N, C-alpha and C positions, 0 to 999 in steps of 0.2 A: 348221173344220179336221178332217181325217179321221185324225189321228194317234192311235194306241192309247195310252191312258194307263197301262195295265199290260201287261206282257209275260211270256211264258213263258221268257224268257232265263234261263239258269242263274244263280242268285243269286251264285255264286262269280265268274262272268265279269262280271256287272253291277257287282259291288263293285270290280273292277279299273279300270273306266272312269272317266275324268274328262271330263265333258260340259261343253259351253259353256252359256251362260245359256238357250239354247233347248232344252237336253237332247240336243244332238247331238254326235257325234264325227266328226272328219274321216276320210274313207276314201280312201287313195291306192291306186289300182288299177293293178297291174303285170302284164304278160304273164309267165306262169310260166316260159316257155321262153326268150324273148329278153331278158327283164328290162326291156323298154321300159315307161316309165310311160305308161299309156294315158289316164287321166282322174283327176279328183278329184271326190268326191261326199260326201254326208253320210248318216250312219246314226244312228238312235236305237236303243234297246234292241230294239224289235220288228223293225226292219229287219235288225239283226244276227242276231236269232233266226231270222228267215225265211231269211237267207243261209246260216247254219250248218246249218239243217235241210233246205233244198232244194238247196243248192249252186248256186243261181242268184243272181247279183248283184242284191240288193234294196236300194234306197236311199230316202231321204226327199227329196222335191223341195220345196225351200223356196219356189219360185215357184208351184207348183201346190198346195202344202200337201197332198200325198198321197204314198203309197208308189208306187214304180215298180220293175218288174223289168226290168233291162237286156235289151232285145231283144224285149220282149213285143209291141210294135207294129212295130218295125223289122226284126225277125228277126236282129239283130246281138247274139247272146246271149253271156253269160259263164258258163262252167262254173268254179266256184270250187274250187281245189285246196287252198288254205290261207288262213287269216286270222291275222295276227300283230298283237300289240299292242306299241306302242313303249314305251320305258323310262319315259316319263312318264304313260302310260295315256290320252293324249289324241288319239292318232292310230292308225288301223288300217291295216295293209298287207294288201290283198286280192290274192292271186295267182290269176290266171285264165287259162283258155284263151278267147281272144276270137274269136268267129266274126263276121267282117265288121268294120265300122267301130266304134270305141269312141266317137268324137266325134259330137255331134249335127250337125256340119257335113258329115259323110260321110268325114272323114279317119280313118285308122287310129287315130291318137292325138290327143288334144286339145293336144299339145305339138309339132305339126308346124310351127307358125309360125316365122318367122325368129327367130334368136337376138337377144338384146338387146345383145350385144357386137359 
């Protein structure tokens, strides 16, 4: 596993986070302009630190067990405008400018599938 065990994340921010058993916080990624929900990913303290300092959406891949910067290989980048923490401290809202598709399927959003209703 390539996950960083310690992070330079501001301790005041780290103290507000409620992580799951794997040390991760859910990140809901939303288009800053249209407000479309683009995708859901996971962050640990280091991924959040990297996102806040670079303004590039950086996440923890549970399947690859490694950090990934959105668009690093696809060119479908995310410029991060804001990161907000929900009232429970267990979910982040990441507001971005999305260049290209957000979903790995090539769709603009991971929520383009048919409605369940």
